TIVO-2410 file (N, C-alpha, C; in nm, 3 decimals):
# residues 179
REC num residu      c1      c2      c3 atome chaine
REC   1      X  -3.532  -6.951  -3.863     N      A
REC   1      X  -3.443  -7.057  -3.823    CA      A
REC   1      X  -3.475  -7.102  -3.683     C      A
REC   2      X  -3.601  -7.111  -3.651     N      A
REC   2      X  -3.634  -7.153  -3.517    CA      A
REC   2      X  -3.647  -7.304  -3.507     C      A
REC   3      X  -3.622  -7.375  -3.616     N      A
REC   3      X  -3.624  -7.521  -3.614    CA      A
REC   3      X  -3.507  -7.572  -3.699     C      A
REC   4      X  -3.424  -7.654  -3.640     N      A
REC   4      X  -3.308  -7.708  -3.711    CA      A
REC   4      X  -3.351  -7.819  -3.807     C      A
REC   5      X  -3.277  -7.829  -3.918     N      A
REC   5      X  -3.298  -7.937  -4.013    CA      A
REC   5      X  -3.259  -8.069  -3.948     C      A
REC   6      X  -3.298  -8.179  -4.012     N      A
REC   6      X  -3.250  -8.309  -3.965    CA      A
REC   6      X  -3.099  -8.316  -3.991     C      A
REC   7      X  -3.030  -8.401  -3.918     N      A
REC   7      X  -2.886  -8.416  -3.937    CA      A
REC   7      X  -2.853  -8.460  -4.079     C      A
REC   8      X  -2.934  -8.550  -4.136     N      A
REC   8      X  -2.910  -8.596  -4.272    CA      A
REC   8      X  -2.924  -8.481  -4.371     C      A
REC   9      X  -3.030  -8.403  -4.360     N      A
REC   9      X  -3.049  -8.288  -4.448    CA      A
REC   9      X  -2.933  -8.190  -4.435     C      A
REC  10      X  -2.888  -8.168  -4.312     N      A
REC  10      X  -2.778  -8.076  -4.289    CA      A
REC  10      X  -2.650  -8.127  -4.354     C      A
REC  11      X  -2.622  -8.256  -4.341     N      A
REC  11      X  -2.501  -8.314  -4.401    CA      A
REC  11      X  -2.505  -8.307  -4.554     C      A
REC  12      X  -2.621  -8.333  -4.613     N      A
REC  12      X  -2.635  -8.322  -4.759    CA      A
REC  12      X  -2.612  -8.178  -4.803     C      A
REC  13      X  -2.674  -8.083  -4.733     N      A
REC  13      X  -2.655  -7.942  -4.765    CA      A
REC  13      X  -2.508  -7.904  -4.754     C      A
REC  14      X  -2.440  -7.950  -4.650     N      A
REC  14      X  -2.299  -7.918  -4.630    CA      A
REC  14      X  -2.214  -7.972  -4.743     C      A
REC  15      X  -2.245  -8.091  -4.790     N      A
REC  15      X  -2.171  -8.150  -4.902    CA      A
REC  15      X  -2.193  -8.068  -5.029     C      A
REC  16      X  -2.316  -8.027  -5.054     N      A
REC  16      X  -2.345  -7.943  -5.171    CA      A
REC  16      X  -2.270  -7.811  -5.163     C      A
REC  17      X  -2.261  -7.754  -5.043     N      A
REC  17      X  -2.191  -7.627  -5.027    CA      A
REC  17      X  -2.041  -7.643  -5.051     C      A
REC  18      X  -1.985  -7.759  -5.017     N      A
REC  18      X  -1.842  -7.782  -5.044    CA      A
REC  18      X  -1.815  -7.778  -5.194     C      A
REC  19      X  -1.904  -7.840  -5.270     N      A
REC  19      X  -1.890  -7.837  -5.416    CA      A
REC  19      X  -1.906  -7.694  -5.465     C      A
REC  20      X  -2.007  -7.624  -5.417     N      A
REC  20      X  -2.030  -7.484  -5.454    CA      A
REC  20      X  -1.908  -7.399  -5.425     C      A
REC  21      X  -1.845  -7.421  -5.310     N      A
REC  21      X  -1.730  -7.340  -5.269    CA      A
REC  21      X  -1.608  -7.363  -5.357     C      A
REC  22      X  -1.599  -7.481  -5.418     N      A
REC  22      X  -1.489  -7.506  -5.511    CA      A
REC  22      X  -1.510  -7.427  -5.641     C      A
REC  23      X  -1.635  -7.414  -5.682     N      A
REC  23      X  -1.668  -7.342  -5.805    CA      A
REC  23      X  -1.658  -7.190  -5.782     C      A
REC  24      X  -1.713  -7.144  -5.672     N      A
REC  24      X  -1.711  -7.001  -5.639    CA      A
REC  24      X  -1.660  -6.986  -5.496     C      A
REC  25      X  -1.531  -6.960  -5.480     N      A
REC  25      X  -1.477  -6.942  -5.344    CA      A
REC  25      X  -1.550  -6.829  -5.271     C      A
REC  26      X  -1.573  -6.851  -5.144     N      A
REC  26      X  -1.649  -6.755  -5.062    CA      A
REC  26      X  -1.581  -6.618  -5.054     C      A
REC  27      X  -1.449  -6.612  -5.069     N      A
REC  27      X  -1.379  -6.484  -5.063    CA      A
REC  27      X  -1.428  -6.390  -5.173     C      A
REC  28      X  -1.465  -6.445  -5.289     N      A
REC  28      X  -1.516  -6.360  -5.398    CA      A
REC  28      X  -1.642  -6.287  -5.357     C      A
REC  29      X  -1.724  -6.352  -5.280     N      A
REC  29      X  -1.848  -6.290  -5.233    CA      A
REC  29      X  -1.817  -6.188  -5.124     C      A
REC  30      X  -1.729  -6.225  -5.033     N      A
REC  30      X  -1.697  -6.136  -4.921    CA      A
REC  30      X  -1.623  -6.010  -4.964     C      A
REC  31      X  -1.557  -6.013  -5.078     N      A
REC  31      X  -1.486  -5.893  -5.126    CA      A
REC  31      X  -1.581  -5.777  -5.147     C      A
REC  32      X  -1.709  -5.804  -5.177     N      A
REC  32      X  -1.808  -5.697  -5.197    CA      A
REC  32      X  -1.844  -5.624  -5.069     C      A
REC  33      X  -1.818  -5.687  -4.956     N      A
REC  33      X  -1.869  -5.635  -4.828    CA      A
REC  33      X  -1.781  -5.524  -4.770     C      A
REC  34      X  -1.652  -5.526  -4.799     N      A
REC  34      X  -1.563  -5.423  -4.746    CA      A
REC  34      X  -1.517  -5.448  -4.604     C      A
REC  35      X  -1.502  -5.573  -4.567     N      A
REC  35      X  -1.458  -5.608  -4.432    CA      A
REC  35      X  -1.311  -5.572  -4.417     C      A
REC  36      X  -1.279  -5.508  -4.305     N      A
REC  36      X  -1.143  -5.460  -4.278    CA      A
REC  36      X  -1.084  -5.531  -4.157     C      A
REC  37      X  -0.950  -5.532  -4.147     N      A
REC  37      X  -0.888  -5.586  -4.025    CA      A
REC  37      X  -0.942  -5.513  -3.901     C      A
REC  38      X  -0.967  -5.589  -3.797     N      A
REC  38      X  -1.018  -5.531  -3.673    CA      A
REC  38      X  -1.169  -5.531  -3.663     C      A
REC  39      X  -1.239  -5.559  -3.771     N      A
REC  39      X  -1.385  -5.563  -3.769    CA      A
REC  39      X  -1.435  -5.678  -3.683     C      A
REC  40      X  -1.557  -5.660  -3.633     N      A
REC  40      X  -1.631  -5.767  -3.566    CA      A
REC  40      X  -1.744  -5.804  -3.661     C      A
REC  41      X  -1.747  -5.933  -3.698     N      A
REC  41      X  -1.843  -5.981  -3.798    CA      A
REC  41      X  -1.926  -6.093  -3.738     C      A
REC  42      X  -2.056  -6.086  -3.760     N      A
REC  42      X  -2.148  -6.193  -3.720    CA      A
REC  42      X  -2.192  -6.266  -3.846     C      A
REC  43      X  -2.159  -6.393  -3.857     N      A
REC  43      X  -2.206  -6.478  -3.966    CA      A
REC  43      X  -2.330  -6.549  -3.914     C      A
REC  44      X  -2.447  -6.492  -3.944     N      A
REC  44      X  -2.574  -6.541  -3.892    CA      A
REC  44      X  -2.624  -6.653  -3.982     C      A
REC  45      X  -2.642  -6.771  -3.925     N      A
REC  45      X  -2.679  -6.888  -4.004    CA      A
REC  45      X  -2.555  -6.943  -4.074     C      A
REC  46      X  -2.450  -6.962  -3.998     N      A
REC  46      X  -2.318  -6.997  -4.052    CA      A
REC  46      X  -2.312  -7.135  -4.116     C      A
REC  47      X  -2.407  -7.221  -4.086     N      A
REC  47      X  -2.404  -7.356  -4.143    CA      A
REC  47      X  -2.275  -7.427  -4.108     C      A
REC  48      X  -2.220  -7.498  -4.205     N      A
REC  48      X  -2.098  -7.576  -4.183    CA      A
REC  48      X  -1.972  -7.491  -4.180     C      A
REC  49      X  -1.986  -7.360  -4.203     N      A
REC  49      X  -1.872  -7.270  -4.188    CA      A
REC  49      X  -1.799  -7.231  -4.314     C      A
REC  50      X  -1.866  -7.235  -4.428     N      A
REC  50      X  -1.801  -7.199  -4.554    CA      A
REC  50      X  -1.736  -7.061  -4.552     C      A
REC  51      X  -1.799  -6.967  -4.484     N      A
REC  51      X  -1.749  -6.830  -4.483    CA      A
REC  51      X  -1.651  -6.803  -4.369     C      A
REC  52      X  -1.639  -6.895  -4.275     N      A
REC  52      X  -1.560  -6.869  -4.155    CA      A
REC  52      X  -1.411  -6.848  -4.183     C      A
REC  53      X  -1.341  -6.936  -4.255     N      A
REC  53      X  -1.198  -6.911  -4.280    CA      A
REC  53      X  -1.171  -6.779  -4.353     C      A
REC  54      X  -1.244  -6.748  -4.462     N      A
REC  54      X  -1.215  -6.619  -4.526    CA      A
REC  54      X  -1.251  -6.499  -4.437     C      A
REC  55      X  -1.357  -6.511  -4.357     N      A
REC  55      X  -1.390  -6.401  -4.265    CA      A
REC  55      X  -1.280  -6.383  -4.162     C      A
REC  56      X  -1.232  -6.494  -4.106     N      A
REC  56      X  -1.124  -6.486  -4.007    CA      A
REC  56      X  -1.000  -6.422  -4.066     C      A
REC  57      X  -0.972  -6.452  -4.192     N      A
REC  57      X  -0.858  -6.392  -4.260    CA      A
REC  57      X  -0.878  -6.242  -4.280     C      A
REC  58      X  -0.998  -6.202  -4.322     N      A
REC  58      X  -1.026  -6.061  -4.348    CA      A
REC  58      X  -1.020  -5.975  -4.222     C      A
REC  59      X  -1.074  -6.023  -4.111     N      A
REC  59      X  -1.076  -5.942  -3.989    CA      A
REC  59      X  -0.941  -5.944  -3.919     C      A
REC  60      X  -0.859  -6.044  -3.948     N      A
REC  60      X  -0.725  -6.053  -3.890    CA      A
REC  60      X  -0.728  -6.083  -3.741     C      A
REC  61      X  -0.610  -6.082  -3.683     N      A
REC  61      X  -0.596  -6.116  -3.541    CA      A
REC  61      X  -0.662  -6.013  -3.450     C      A
REC  62      X  -0.676  -5.890  -3.497     N      A
REC  62      X  -0.737  -5.787  -3.414    CA      A
REC  62      X  -0.889  -5.785  -3.423     C      A
REC  63      X  -0.946  -5.866  -3.513     N      A
REC  63      X  -1.091  -5.871  -3.530    CA      A
REC  63      X  -1.150  -5.995  -3.468     C      A
REC  64      X  -1.281  -6.011  -3.486     N      A
REC  64      X  -1.351  -6.126  -3.430    CA      A
REC  64      X  -1.465  -6.165  -3.523     C      A
REC  65      X  -1.482  -6.295  -3.540     N      A
REC  65      X  -1.593  -6.351  -3.617    CA      A
REC  65      X  -1.680  -6.431  -3.520     C      A
REC  66      X  -1.809  -6.403  -3.522     N      A
REC  66      X  -1.906  -6.479  -3.444    CA      A
REC  66      X  -1.985  -6.565  -3.542     C      A
REC  67      X  -1.981  -6.696  -3.523     N      A
REC  67      X  -2.050  -6.791  -3.611    CA      A
REC  67      X  -2.173  -6.842  -3.539     C      A
REC  68      X  -2.291  -6.801  -3.586     N      A
REC  68      X  -2.417  -6.836  -3.519    CA      A
REC  68      X  -2.498  -6.931  -3.606     C      A
REC  69      X  -2.551  -7.035  -3.543     N      A
REC  69      X  -2.644  -7.124  -3.612    CA      A
REC  69      X  -2.731  -7.194  -3.508     C      A
REC  70      X  -2.850  -7.234  -3.551     N      A
REC  70      X  -2.942  -7.306  -3.463    CA      A
REC  70      X  -2.910  -7.455  -3.458     C      A
REC  71      X  -2.844  -7.506  -3.562     N      A
REC  71      X  -2.821  -7.650  -3.571    CA      A
REC  71      X  -2.698  -7.691  -3.490     C      A
REC  72      X  -2.714  -7.783  -3.396     N      A
REC  72      X  -2.599  -7.828  -3.315    CA      A
REC  72      X  -2.486  -7.885  -3.400     C      A
REC  73      X  -2.520  -7.952  -3.508     N      A
REC  73      X  -2.417  -8.009  -3.596    CA      A
REC  73      X  -2.337  -7.898  -3.665     C      A
REC  74      X  -2.402  -7.788  -3.700     N      A
REC  74      X  -2.332  -7.674  -3.759    CA      A
REC  74      X  -2.229  -7.619  -3.660     C      A
REC  75      X  -2.270  -7.602  -3.537     N      A
REC  75      X  -2.179  -7.550  -3.434    CA      A
REC  75      X  -2.062  -7.645  -3.415     C      A
REC  76      X  -2.091  -7.775  -3.411     N      A
REC  76      X  -1.985  -7.873  -3.395    CA      A
REC  76      X  -1.887  -7.868  -3.513     C      A
REC  77      X  -1.939  -7.857  -3.635     N      A
REC  77      X  -1.854  -7.851  -3.753    CA      A
REC  77      X  -1.766  -7.726  -3.753     C      A
REC  78      X  -1.825  -7.614  -3.714     N      A
REC  78      X  -1.747  -7.489  -3.708    CA      A
REC  78      X  -1.642  -7.497  -3.597     C      A
REC  79      X  -1.678  -7.555  -3.483     N      A
REC  79      X  -1.579  -7.570  -3.376    CA      A
REC  79      X  -1.463  -7.659  -3.420     C      A
REC  80      X  -1.493  -7.765  -3.496     N      A
REC  80      X  -1.387  -7.850  -3.551    CA      A
REC  80      X  -1.300  -7.772  -3.650     C      A
REC  81      X  -1.363  -7.689  -3.731     N      A
REC  81      X  -1.291  -7.604  -3.826    CA      A
REC  81      X  -1.200  -7.505  -3.753     C      A
REC  82      X  -1.251  -7.446  -3.646     N      A
REC  82      X  -1.174  -7.352  -3.564    CA      A
REC  82      X  -1.050  -7.423  -3.508     C      A
REC  83      X  -1.071  -7.541  -3.455     N      A
REC  83      X  -0.962  -7.617  -3.396    CA      A
REC  83      X  -0.859  -7.659  -3.501     C      A
REC  84      X  -0.908  -7.714  -3.610     N      A
REC  84      X  -0.820  -7.764  -3.717    CA      A
REC  84      X  -0.735  -7.653  -3.776     C      A
REC  85      X  -0.795  -7.537  -3.798     N      A
REC  85      X  -0.724  -7.425  -3.862    CA      A
REC  85      X  -0.664  -7.327  -3.761     C      A
REC  86      X  -0.684  -7.358  -3.633     N      A
REC  86      X  -0.633  -7.274  -3.524    CA      A
REC  86      X  -0.675  -7.128  -3.541     C      A
REC  87      X  -0.805  -7.109  -3.553     N      A
REC  87      X  -0.863  -6.976  -3.571    CA      A
REC  87      X  -0.896  -6.917  -3.434     C      A
REC  88      X  -0.806  -6.838  -3.382     N      A
REC  88      X  -0.824  -6.779  -3.250    CA      A
REC  88      X  -0.919  -6.661  -3.247     C      A
REC  89      X  -0.965  -6.618  -3.364     N      A
REC  89      X  -1.052  -6.501  -3.372    CA      A
REC  89      X  -1.195  -6.538  -3.413     C      A
REC  90      X  -1.236  -6.660  -3.380     N      A
REC  90      X  -1.371  -6.706  -3.413    CA      A
REC  90      X  -1.435  -6.768  -3.289     C      A
REC  91      X  -1.560  -6.729  -3.264     N      A
REC  91      X  -1.640  -6.787  -3.156    CA      A
REC  91      X  -1.772  -6.836  -3.214     C      A
REC  92      X  -1.823  -6.945  -3.159     N      A
REC  92      X  -1.952  -6.996  -3.204    CA      A
REC  92      X  -2.063  -6.953  -3.108     C      A
REC  93      X  -2.183  -6.939  -3.164     N      A
REC  93      X  -2.302  -6.906  -3.087    CA      A
REC  93      X  -2.412  -7.001  -3.133     C      A
REC  94      X  -2.460  -7.084  -3.041     N      A
REC  94      X  -2.568  -7.177  -3.074    CA      A
REC  94      X  -2.700  -7.111  -3.037     C      A
REC  95      X  -2.774  -7.065  -3.140     N      A
REC  95      X  -2.898  -6.993  -3.115    CA      A
REC  95      X  -2.982  -6.988  -3.242     C      A
REC  96      X  -3.111  -6.967  -3.224     N      A
REC  96      X  -3.201  -6.949  -3.337    CA      A
REC  96      X  -3.233  -6.804  -3.363     C      A
REC  97      X  -3.196  -6.715  -3.272     N      A
REC  97      X  -3.221  -6.573  -3.293    CA      A
REC  97      X  -3.129  -6.487  -3.207     C      A
REC  98      X  -3.142  -6.499  -3.077     N      A
REC  98      X  -3.068  -6.413  -2.984    CA      A
REC  98      X  -2.917  -6.440  -2.996     C      A
REC  99      X  -2.843  -6.333  -3.024     N      A
REC  99      X  -2.699  -6.347  -3.041    CA      A
REC  99      X  -2.623  -6.345  -2.910     C      A
REC 100      X  -2.680  -6.279  -2.809     N      A
REC 100      X  -2.610  -6.263  -2.683    CA      A
REC 100      X  -2.500  -6.157  -2.689     C      A
REC 101      X  -2.488  -6.090  -2.802     N      A
REC 101      X  -2.385  -5.987  -2.819    CA      A
REC 101      X  -2.438  -5.852  -2.769     C      A
REC 102      X  -2.347  -5.765  -2.724     N      A
REC 102      X  -2.390  -5.633  -2.677    CA      A
REC 102      X  -2.447  -5.546  -2.790     C      A
REC 103      X  -2.529  -5.451  -2.753     N      A
REC 103      X  -2.583  -5.354  -2.848    CA      A
REC 103      X  -2.469  -5.284  -2.920     C      A
REC 104      X  -2.484  -5.263  -3.050     N      A
REC 104      X  -2.389  -5.185  -3.127    CA      A
REC 104      X  -2.247  -5.236  -3.127     C      A
REC 105      X  -2.229  -5.368  -3.124     N      A
REC 105      X  -2.095  -5.424  -3.110    CA      A
REC 105      X  -2.039  -5.487  -3.237     C      A
REC 106      X  -2.117  -5.490  -3.345     N      A
REC 106      X  -2.078  -5.561  -3.466    CA      A
REC 106      X  -2.069  -5.463  -3.584     C      A
REC 107      X  -1.963  -5.478  -3.663     N      A
REC 107      X  -1.945  -5.393  -3.782    CA      A
REC 107      X  -2.021  -5.446  -3.903     C      A
REC 108      X  -2.024  -5.578  -3.918     N      A
REC 108      X  -2.087  -5.641  -4.035    CA      A
REC 108      X  -2.162  -5.765  -3.991     C      A
REC 109      X  -2.282  -5.782  -4.045     N      A
REC 109      X  -2.356  -5.907  -4.030    CA      A
REC 109      X  -2.370  -5.966  -4.170     C      A
REC 110      X  -2.331  -6.091  -4.184     N      A
REC 110      X  -2.356  -6.164  -4.308    CA      A
REC 110      X  -2.473  -6.259  -4.283     C      A
REC 111      X  -2.570  -6.253  -4.371     N      A
REC 111      X  -2.688  -6.340  -4.364    CA      A
REC 111      X  -2.703  -6.400  -4.503     C      A
REC 112      X  -2.636  -6.513  -4.523     N      A
REC 112      X  -2.627  -6.575  -4.655    CA      A
REC 112      X  -2.702  -6.707  -4.659     C      A
REC 113      X  -2.789  -6.719  -4.758     N      A
REC 113      X  -2.867  -6.841  -4.782    CA      A
REC 113      X  -2.944  -6.886  -4.659     C      A
REC 114      X  -2.993  -6.792  -4.580     N      A
REC 114      X  -3.069  -6.827  -4.460    CA      A
REC 114      X  -3.200  -6.751  -4.448     C      A
REC 115      X  -3.212  -6.636  -4.512     N      A
REC 115      X  -3.331  -6.553  -4.496    CA      A
REC 115      X  -3.458  -6.630  -4.533     C      A
REC 116      X  -3.454  -6.707  -4.638     N      A
REC 116      X  -3.572  -6.783  -4.681    CA      A
REC 116      X  -3.617  -6.886  -4.579     C      A
REC 117      X  -3.527  -6.926  -4.490     N      A
REC 117      X  -3.557  -7.029  -4.389    CA      A
REC 117      X  -3.611  -6.971  -4.258     C      A
REC 118      X  -3.606  -6.842  -4.242     N      A
REC 118      X  -3.646  -6.781  -4.115    CA      A
REC 118      X  -3.797  -6.782  -4.099     C      A
REC 119      X  -3.842  -6.837  -3.987     N      A
REC 119      X  -3.986  -6.839  -3.956    CA      A
REC 119      X  -4.035  -6.698  -3.924     C      A
REC 120      X  -3.954  -6.621  -3.853     N      A
REC 120      X  -3.991  -6.486  -3.812    CA      A
REC 120      X  -3.877  -6.390  -3.848     C      A
REC 121      X  -3.863  -6.356  -3.975     N      A
REC 121      X  -3.750  -6.273  -4.017    CA      A
REC 121      X  -3.746  -6.136  -3.950     C      A
REC 122      X  -3.862  -6.079  -3.919     N      A
REC 122      X  -3.862  -5.947  -3.855    CA      A
REC 122      X  -3.794  -5.949  -3.718     C      A
REC 123      X  -3.817  -6.056  -3.641     N      A
REC 123      X  -3.753  -6.067  -3.510    CA      A
REC 123      X  -3.602  -6.082  -3.526     C      A
REC 124      X  -3.560  -6.161  -3.623     N      A
REC 124      X  -3.417  -6.176  -3.649    CA      A
REC 124      X  -3.357  -6.043  -3.694     C      A
REC 125      X  -3.423  -5.974  -3.785     N      A
REC 125      X  -3.372  -5.845  -3.832    CA      A
REC 125      X  -3.365  -5.743  -3.718     C      A
REC 126      X  -3.458  -5.748  -3.624     N      A
REC 126      X  -3.451  -5.660  -3.507    CA      A
REC 126      X  -3.326  -5.690  -3.425     C      A
REC 127      X  -3.295  -5.818  -3.408     N      A
REC 127      X  -3.176  -5.857  -3.334    CA      A
REC 127      X  -3.049  -5.812  -3.408     C      A
REC 128      X  -3.046  -5.829  -3.538     N      A
REC 128      X  -2.930  -5.787  -3.617    CA      A
REC 128      X  -2.914  -5.636  -3.613     C      A
REC 129      X  -3.023  -5.564  -3.620     N      A
REC 129      X  -3.022  -5.418  -3.609    CA      A
REC 129      X  -2.965  -5.377  -3.473     C      A
REC 130      X  -3.006  -5.447  -3.369     N      A
REC 130      X  -2.962  -5.416  -3.232    CA      A
REC 130      X  -2.812  -5.430  -3.218     C      A
REC 131      X  -2.754  -5.538  -3.272     N      A
REC 131      X  -2.612  -5.563  -3.251    CA      A
REC 131      X  -2.522  -5.484  -3.346     C      A
REC 132      X  -2.577  -5.434  -3.456     N      A
REC 132      X  -2.495  -5.357  -3.549    CA      A
REC 132      X  -2.462  -5.219  -3.495     C      A
REC 133      X  -2.341  -5.176  -3.519     N      A
REC 133      X  -2.301  -5.039  -3.488    CA      A
REC 133      X  -2.380  -4.944  -3.576     C      A
REC 134      X  -2.390  -4.816  -3.537     N      A
REC 134      X  -2.464  -4.721  -3.621    CA      A
REC 134      X  -2.415  -4.716  -3.765     C      A
REC 135      X  -2.287  -4.740  -3.787     N      A
REC 135      X  -2.231  -4.738  -3.922    CA      A
REC 135      X  -2.214  -4.878  -3.979     C      A
REC 136      X  -2.266  -4.979  -3.910     N      A
REC 136      X  -2.252  -5.118  -3.953    CA      A
REC 136      X  -2.335  -5.150  -4.076     C      A
REC 137      X  -2.303  -5.263  -4.138     N      A
REC 137      X  -2.376  -5.306  -4.257    CA      A
REC 137      X  -2.426  -5.450  -4.242     C      A
REC 138      X  -2.538  -5.473  -4.307     N      A
REC 138      X  -2.597  -5.606  -4.319    CA      A
REC 138      X  -2.579  -5.648  -4.464     C      A
REC 139      X  -2.509  -5.760  -4.485     N      A
REC 139      X  -2.485  -5.812  -4.619    CA      A
REC 139      X  -2.573  -5.935  -4.639     C      A
REC 140      X  -2.659  -5.929  -4.741     N      A
REC 140      X  -2.754  -6.038  -4.768    CA      A
REC 140      X  -2.729  -6.100  -4.904     C      A
REC 141      X  -2.752  -6.231  -4.907     N      A
REC 141      X  -2.747  -6.309  -5.029    CA      A
REC 141      X  -2.833  -6.431  -5.000     C      A
REC 142      X  -2.922  -6.464  -5.091     N      A
REC 142      X  -3.004  -6.584  -5.073    CA      A
REC 142      X  -3.048  -6.631  -5.210     C      A
REC 143      X  -2.990  -6.741  -5.254     N      A
REC 143      X  -3.020  -6.790  -5.389    CA      A
REC 143      X  -3.163  -6.842  -5.403     C      A
REC 144      X  -3.235  -6.852  -5.294     N      A
REC 144      X  -3.375  -6.895  -5.298    CA      A
REC 144      X  -3.471  -6.779  -5.325     C      A
REC 145      X  -3.421  -6.656  -5.316     N      A
REC 145      X  -3.505  -6.538  -5.331    CA      A
REC 145      X  -3.457  -6.452  -5.447     C      A
REC 146      X  -3.551  -6.389  -5.516     N      A
REC 146      X  -3.517  -6.290  -5.617    CA      A
REC 146      X  -3.466  -6.166  -5.544     C      A
REC 147      X  -3.387  -6.085  -5.612     N      A
REC 147      X  -3.331  -5.965  -5.551    CA      A
REC 147      X  -3.440  -5.876  -5.493     C      A
REC 148      X  -3.550  -5.860  -5.564     N      A
REC 148      X  -3.660  -5.774  -5.516    CA      A
REC 148      X  -3.719  -5.829  -5.386     C      A
REC 149      X  -3.732  -5.961  -5.376     N      A
REC 149      X  -3.784  -6.024  -5.254    CA      A
REC 149      X  -3.687  -6.005  -5.138     C      A
REC 150      X  -3.559  -6.017  -5.166     N      A
REC 150      X  -3.456  -5.998  -5.065    CA      A
REC 150      X  -3.459  -5.855  -5.011     C      A
REC 151      X  -3.464  -5.759  -5.101     N      A
REC 151      X  -3.468  -5.618  -5.061    CA      A
REC 151      X  -3.595  -5.587  -4.983     C      A
REC 152      X  -3.706  -5.639  -5.029     N      A
REC 152      X  -3.833  -5.616  -4.960    CA      A
REC 152      X  -3.832  -5.675  -4.819     C      A
REC 153      X  -3.778  -5.794  -4.805     N      A
REC 153      X  -3.771  -5.858  -4.673    CA      A
REC 153      X  -3.683  -5.779  -4.578     C      A
REC 154      X  -3.573  -5.725  -4.627     N      A
REC 154      X  -3.480  -5.652  -4.541    CA      A
REC 154      X  -3.528  -5.512  -4.507     C      A
REC 155      X  -3.602  -5.450  -4.596     N      A
REC 155      X  -3.642  -5.311  -4.575    CA      A
REC 155      X  -3.785  -5.297  -4.525     C      A
REC 156      X  -3.863  -5.403  -4.532     N      A
REC 156      X  -4.005  -5.397  -4.498    CA      A
REC 156      X  -4.035  -5.351  -4.357     C      A
REC 157      X  -3.948  -5.384  -4.264     N      A
REC 157      X  -3.971  -5.346  -4.124    CA      A
REC 157      X  -3.929  -5.202  -4.095     C      A
REC 158      X  -3.860  -5.140  -4.190     N      A
REC 158      X  -3.814  -5.003  -4.170    CA      A
REC 158      X  -3.683  -4.993  -4.093     C      A
REC 159      X  -3.624  -5.106  -4.056     N      A
REC 159      X  -3.499  -5.105  -3.981    CA      A
REC 159      X  -3.378  -5.081  -4.069     C      A
REC 160      X  -3.385  -5.128  -4.193     N      A
REC 160      X  -3.272  -5.121  -4.285    CA      A
REC 160      X  -3.313  -5.056  -4.415     C      A
REC 161      X  -3.214  -4.997  -4.481     N      A
REC 161      X  -3.236  -4.947  -4.616    CA      A
REC 161      X  -3.122  -4.995  -4.703     C      A
REC 162      X  -3.155  -5.016  -4.829     N      A
REC 162      X  -3.056  -5.065  -4.925    CA      A
REC 162      X  -2.948  -4.960  -4.946     C      A
REC 163      X  -2.825  -5.003  -4.934     N      A
REC 163      X  -2.710  -4.915  -4.959    CA      A
REC 163      X  -2.657  -4.938  -5.100     C      A
REC 164      X  -2.642  -5.065  -5.139     N      A
REC 164      X  -2.595  -5.096  -5.275    CA      A
REC 164      X  -2.624  -5.242  -5.309     C      A
REC 165      X  -2.639  -5.264  -5.438     N      A
REC 165      X  -2.652  -5.399  -5.492    CA      A
REC 165      X  -2.519  -5.433  -5.556     C      A
REC 166      X  -2.457  -5.539  -5.508     N      A
REC 166      X  -2.333  -5.586  -5.568    CA      A
REC 166      X  -2.362  -5.696  -5.668     C      A
REC 167      X  -2.260  -5.756  -5.720     N      A
REC 167      X  -2.277  -5.864  -5.815    CA      A
REC 167      X  -2.334  -5.989  -5.751     C      A
REC 168      X  -2.306  -6.009  -5.622     N      A
REC 168      X  -2.350  -6.131  -5.553    CA      A
REC 168      X  -2.425  -6.104  -5.424     C      A
REC 169      X  -2.418  -5.984  -5.372     N      A
REC 169      X  -2.482  -5.951  -5.244    CA      A
REC 169      X  -2.555  -5.818  -5.253     C      A
REC 170      X  -2.642  -5.796  -5.156     N      A
REC 170      X  -2.703  -5.665  -5.134    CA      A
REC 170      X  -2.656  -5.617  -4.997     C      A
REC 171      X  -2.620  -5.491  -4.990     N      A
REC 171      X  -2.571  -5.433  -4.865    CA      A
REC 171      X  -2.673  -5.334  -4.813     C      A
REC 172      X  -2.702  -5.346  -4.683     N      A
REC 172      X  -2.800  -5.261  -4.618    CA      A
REC 172      X  -2.735  -5.188  -4.502     C      A
REC 173      X  -2.783  -5.067  -4.475     N      A
REC 173      X  -2.740  -4.991  -4.357    CA      A
REC 173      X  -2.862  -4.972  -4.268     C      A
REC 174      X  -2.834  -4.938  -4.144     N      A
REC 174      X  -2.943  -4.911  -4.051    CA      A
REC 174      X  -3.016  -4.786  -4.100     C      A
REC 175      X  -3.148  -4.795  -4.108     N      A
REC 175      X  -3.228  -4.685  -4.161    CA      A
REC 175      X  -3.212  -4.559  -4.077     C      A
REC 176      X  -3.195  -4.576  -3.946     N      A
REC 176      X  -3.182  -4.459  -3.859    CA      A
REC 176      X  -3.040  -4.404  -3.854     C      A
REC 177      X  -2.945  -4.466  -3.928     N      A
REC 177      X  -2.807  -4.418  -3.923    CA      A
REC 177      X  -2.774  -4.323  -4.036     C      A
REC 178      X  -2.868  -4.306  -4.129     N      A
REC 178      X  -2.838  -4.222  -4.244    CA      A
REC 178      X  -2.906  -4.086  -4.237     C      A
REC 179      X  -2.972  -4.063  -4.126     N      A
REC 179      X  -3.028  -3.933  -4.100    CA      A
REC 179      X  -3.151  -3.905  -4.172     C      A
***
């Protein structure tokens, strides 16, 4: 994600995701992840913010959601969503890789429909590994990749290992956290 899409492409994608979200609400996907009140969640490649309201609901007032995207329009759309819905537990991060978050500060990273777009996935996975707590999880879903490709991309660097395959997501833990 080191290069943002054109604004037109981004708007078309956002419209398609709105239709998708009516058919399959994002909460159904997030239920597989096990997010609890008080968690800190990084939605990496948040796009127009489809996952932001359900994430904010799941983490509750004591938690925090960080919405990261490289596209300025994505950040603007999420900021509008935050304002409109008065989501006090959501912050945006405009970046293509570096989160700016402290080491070991995040319980869950969601990386949905973005892995296939990453120019340098290993660098991104290193950053996600860095910000995840030792017991944190990386939740992946990418309809552009087969499950085997998704697992291979996440585990190839040796930073993560597959914890479980859900109906809609794959969950990974830090390879060095399982002993």
